[in-house]
Each structure stands twice: as structure tokens, then as C-alpha cells.
Legacy VTK file of the C-alpha trace (Angstrom):
# vtk DataFile Version 3.0
C-alpha trace
ASCII
DATASET POLYDATA
POINTS 284 float
1.673 136.764 80.920
1.965 135.286 77.438
2.732 131.705 76.657
6.390 130.784 77.116
8.479 130.259 74.030
9.571 126.696 73.389
13.092 125.819 74.516
15.404 126.238 71.471
16.766 122.691 71.557
16.384 119.750 69.163
15.491 116.596 71.104
16.628 113.226 69.728
14.790 110.113 70.918
16.043 106.791 69.565
13.554 103.953 69.441
12.971 100.366 68.489
9.698 98.778 69.627
9.147 101.300 72.416
5.358 101.555 72.358
5.228 101.072 76.128
7.588 103.983 76.816
7.360 106.473 73.959
4.189 108.357 74.929
5.356 109.333 78.415
8.774 110.219 77.017
7.287 112.511 74.364
4.973 114.187 76.870
8.000 115.013 79.003
9.713 116.953 76.181
6.750 119.005 74.982
8.465 122.209 76.175
11.195 121.805 73.551
10.920 123.359 70.108
11.877 120.345 67.989
11.560 116.625 68.684
12.925 113.831 66.493
12.101 110.161 66.953
14.731 108.075 65.170
13.223 104.637 64.794
14.911 101.390 63.808
12.227 99.519 61.878
9.848 99.009 64.798
7.085 96.489 64.221
4.868 97.799 67.035
2.968 101.103 67.435
6.009 103.254 68.273
5.955 105.306 65.059
2.193 105.635 65.024
2.220 107.091 68.538
5.141 109.401 67.767
3.504 110.723 64.602
0.225 111.298 66.413
2.035 113.309 69.093
3.744 115.584 66.573
7.305 114.252 66.593
9.410 114.208 63.436
9.775 110.474 62.798
12.812 109.328 60.823
13.676 105.702 60.086
17.214 104.427 60.605
18.458 101.135 59.168
21.950 100.328 60.363
24.337 99.044 57.696
26.697 97.478 60.239
29.293 100.223 59.803
30.073 103.649 61.232
28.481 106.003 61.970
26.273 104.334 64.514
22.896 105.751 65.431
23.776 108.692 67.702
26.479 110.046 65.420
24.324 109.353 62.354
21.721 111.686 63.833
24.270 114.494 64.169
25.377 114.029 60.567
22.032 113.504 58.829
19.085 115.156 60.570
17.820 118.543 59.386
18.126 120.382 62.689
16.561 123.722 63.510
18.870 124.292 66.484
22.539 123.858 67.336
21.802 122.541 70.841
20.679 118.901 70.966
19.296 116.803 73.813
19.541 113.005 73.675
16.703 111.286 75.539
16.224 107.521 75.608
12.662 106.295 75.149
12.624 105.012 78.737
13.669 108.416 80.103
11.704 111.540 80.988
12.623 115.218 81.311
10.861 116.735 84.321
9.539 120.310 84.238
12.222 121.549 86.658
14.932 119.905 84.581
13.569 121.431 81.360
13.388 124.897 82.913
16.956 124.584 84.188
18.059 123.705 80.667
16.218 126.760 79.338
17.896 128.982 81.926
21.330 127.463 81.308
21.103 128.291 77.611
19.831 131.806 78.289
22.742 132.702 80.576
25.324 130.521 78.827
28.819 131.951 79.125
30.737 129.594 76.929
29.608 126.110 77.988
29.441 123.598 75.141
27.463 120.950 76.993
25.960 119.759 80.265
25.936 116.561 82.271
22.603 115.573 83.784
22.021 113.122 86.634
19.276 110.509 86.563
16.699 109.311 89.064
16.138 105.586 88.531
12.742 104.012 89.033
13.496 100.371 89.770
10.963 97.709 90.733
8.329 100.416 91.041
10.278 102.699 93.376
12.352 105.821 92.771
15.842 105.231 94.130
16.993 108.197 96.215
20.337 106.686 97.176
22.926 104.312 95.769
24.900 104.653 92.556
23.738 107.533 90.359
24.229 107.747 86.609
25.354 110.999 84.958
25.287 111.489 81.202
26.343 114.274 78.881
23.036 114.519 77.057
22.756 118.252 76.273
25.412 119.778 74.032
26.117 121.887 70.964
26.152 119.606 67.945
28.702 121.904 66.278
31.041 121.129 69.190
30.282 117.444 69.785
30.541 114.007 68.245
30.447 110.326 69.197
33.797 108.685 68.530
34.304 105.295 66.917
35.632 102.666 69.314
36.556 99.962 66.821
33.777 97.780 68.190
32.028 96.529 65.057
33.303 92.991 65.591
32.253 92.736 69.247
29.941 89.785 69.775
26.279 90.677 70.083
27.021 94.118 68.656
24.174 96.551 68.092
23.507 99.820 66.290
23.758 102.348 69.114
26.997 103.639 70.622
28.003 101.997 73.897
28.269 103.390 77.415
30.500 106.372 76.811
30.055 110.118 76.623
30.269 112.184 73.448
33.432 114.131 72.811
32.663 117.822 73.297
35.025 120.665 72.488
34.962 123.319 75.193
33.714 123.720 78.747
31.094 121.339 80.145
28.836 121.972 83.131
26.597 119.940 85.430
22.885 120.643 85.833
21.336 120.216 89.267
17.883 118.888 88.362
17.687 115.273 87.280
15.974 113.438 84.489
14.156 110.177 85.212
14.848 106.669 83.936
11.612 104.677 84.101
11.545 101.591 81.885
8.271 99.698 81.662
10.031 96.528 80.505
10.433 93.723 83.028
13.569 92.320 84.623
14.111 89.862 81.771
14.744 92.775 79.390
16.740 94.661 82.034
19.168 91.771 82.403
19.208 91.263 78.653
20.623 94.791 78.373
23.179 94.144 81.119
24.328 91.020 79.285
24.708 92.902 76.019
26.523 95.905 77.480
28.884 93.695 79.490
29.897 91.969 76.225
30.754 95.353 74.752
32.669 96.651 77.755
34.631 93.452 78.349
35.768 93.321 74.735
36.842 96.970 74.636
38.605 96.723 77.986
40.657 93.808 76.706
41.550 95.863 73.622
42.561 98.761 75.868
40.104 101.008 74.034
38.566 102.306 77.259
41.836 102.887 79.039
43.147 105.923 77.177
41.592 109.362 77.243
39.920 109.082 73.872
37.089 111.255 75.111
37.581 114.947 75.733
34.940 114.754 78.455
34.755 112.000 81.028
33.321 112.336 84.504
35.391 111.848 87.654
32.912 109.151 88.692
33.558 107.265 85.471
37.322 107.528 86.045
36.865 106.138 89.542
34.825 103.218 88.218
37.454 102.529 85.574
40.163 102.518 88.273
38.128 100.016 90.294
37.745 97.854 87.189
41.472 97.855 86.590
42.743 97.389 90.135
40.155 95.570 92.254
40.071 91.802 91.665
36.562 91.351 93.040
35.044 94.154 91.037
31.418 93.042 91.295
31.540 92.765 95.080
33.314 96.136 95.306
30.621 97.802 93.216
27.879 96.268 95.361
29.536 97.612 98.520
29.986 101.012 96.871
26.328 101.264 95.818
24.645 99.600 98.780
26.853 100.657 101.709
28.954 103.689 100.768
26.224 105.361 98.708
23.529 104.217 101.198
21.461 102.179 98.775
20.140 100.269 101.800
17.907 103.290 102.528
15.881 102.463 99.422
14.660 99.185 100.899
14.457 95.986 98.883
14.588 97.746 95.468
17.803 99.436 96.610
19.299 96.081 97.514
18.291 94.484 94.217
19.610 97.437 92.212
22.984 97.337 93.998
23.068 93.569 93.515
22.348 94.025 89.790
25.177 96.555 89.548
27.501 94.042 91.177
26.355 91.313 88.780
26.949 93.610 85.802
30.539 94.349 86.822
31.133 90.694 87.655
29.991 89.818 84.130
32.523 92.274 82.706
35.299 90.633 84.692
34.212 87.093 83.789
33.865 87.922 80.105
37.232 89.684 80.092
38.748 86.548 81.597
36.987 84.426 78.984
38.347 86.588 76.157
41.869 86.548 77.570
41.937 82.778 77.946
40.219 81.929 74.680
42.680 84.066 72.734
40.042 85.957 70.797
37.183 88.409 71.370
34.812 87.573 68.541
LINES 1 285
284 0 1 2 3 4 5 6 7 8 9 10 11 12 13 14 15 16 17 18 19 20 21 22 23 24 25 26 27 28 29 30 31 32 33 34 35 36 37 38 39 40 41 42 43 44 45 46 47 48 49 50 51 52 53 54 55 56 57 58 59 60 61 62 63 64 65 66 67 68 69 70 71 72 73 74 75 76 77 78 79 80 81 82 83 84 85 86 87 88 89 90 91 92 93 94 95 96 97 98 99 100 101 102 103 104 105 106 107 108 109 110 111 112 113 114 115 116 117 118 119 120 121 122 123 124 125 126 127 128 129 130 131 132 133 134 135 136 137 138 139 140 141 142 143 144 145 146 147 148 149 150 151 152 153 154 155 156 157 158 159 160 161 162 163 164 165 166 167 168 169 170 171 172 173 174 175 176 177 178 179 180 181 182 183 184 185 186 187 188 189 190 191 192 193 194 195 196 197 198 199 200 201 202 203 204 205 206 207 208 209 210 211 212 213 214 215 216 217 218 219 220 221 222 223 224 225 226 227 228 229 230 231 232 233 234 235 236 237 238 239 240 241 242 243 244 245 246 247 248 249 250 251 252 253 254 255 256 257 258 259 260 261 262 263 264 265 266 267 268 269 270 271 272 273 274 275 276 277 278 279 280 281 282 283
């Protein structure tokens, strides 16, 4: 048998000082035909590693306005393919997942995009239970975009779109094989991200920006989490119970407990920051 053709998808990896993660990420996408690394002025070896491994490295300097980084990629990169796959530098595409993507595109009967679930490696262990993240990472760029959420004035704002899915016109499916999230950074950086994202979500929730169906595609799980956020007063505790008890996170041992606890802390931060915004009279 001859060598398999590369998967006709353009991979987009967004980086900033990701020298600890970028090599394993790039190795995981070597079955795809085109790989972009969109770097934000890294001062470590990220770009050097990416260039050495054959990625197309493009620098991105955010001007503080829209479009942000993900949408900027759709508007400005010279793509070979219509299908794009967004992969964070701390994520990996397994061989089974890549082959399922290949097969999905070969037999595609009108789908414009696909959700993919993620296996989390947390404190050195893959979590088999608990809360699972699903993201719409594979879609036709001619059918998709990342909407503006009027969030430029949110405190501690950054250049990448927040925790929401792209808007995709048409039917969207769900792939069975999962990608992996395996960040080599320590817990300090993990909680730094939780702090930043909770700022963003609290501010937009108080604006009501996350309460209307601005997105054409939103998962039922995300709707359920939004309902919990709106109606359960002890949101953080509820999310801990959901992840650790209802989703059996306790079967993952101590890492499962700490991950569920972190999820509860994250949602508690959103509630506390929302309360802070409401009672201070401003969100900036």
C-alpha cells in the first residue's frame, strides 16, 4: 500500500511562549496537510521549534480591537483548504481522532462542522470521568466565524476569543474520538487562566451577552451549565457535585477530586465577580 495522503485540513495553532507544549502539539498534527502556528510575539523558543518542524509561522500583534486572534486567522491567513481545525498548543490530536476526522470529511453529507470531546490530563493523570469539555474545533471556514461579544473593555482582557463556540451555518456533528488536553504548565498558571476567564464570563453575564442565542451552535451541555449559572445560588458547589458525584469524578482518585474542586472554584469566582460588578455599579 502507498503512503496515505495528508488530511485536507488547515490546522491553526495559536501560541505565546509555548516552548514547553508546541513540539508535542505539532507532532500530533503531522497527518494534516497544512499547519499554521500563529504566534503573539513569543520571547522563548516557540517560533524556532515551529519553524524547525515545518509549520507555517505567522506573527500576530493584537491592536486591542476586533477581530481577535481566532477570527483574524479566518480573515487573513492564506489557506489551502476550506476545512480548518483549531488546536491549542497544550492540546494533541490522537491518531484515532485524526483518522475519524479524515473519514468524516470523506463521507460528509452536508455537515459544516464537528464538536470534539477532550480527555484532560490533570496532575499527571488522564481523567476518565467527571466533567468533559466539548469544543467545535473542526469546521468549514466558509461557513463559520467567531462573533464579537462587546468585551474589549472587560478587565484583564486578552487577544483571544473567550469560552464560546464559533457560529457555524449548517448542520454540526459530534466526533466520537477525543483530543487530549495536556498542559505542561503548573497549577499557578492553571489558576491564572481560571482567574482571567472568570473575569470575562462574569462581565459578559452581567451584560446579558451570554444569555441570548447569539451563537448558531451551542451544545446542550453548555445550555445546562448556563441554566445552572442563572438559577442555582450556590453555583460553585453545584458544579463540584455535578463533576465529582454525578459524573463520577471520584473514580479518578485525588486528581479527580482536585479537578472537580477547581471547577467549583471557577464557577464560584464567576458568581463572586458578578456580585462585585453588580454592587460596584461598573464592570471595568
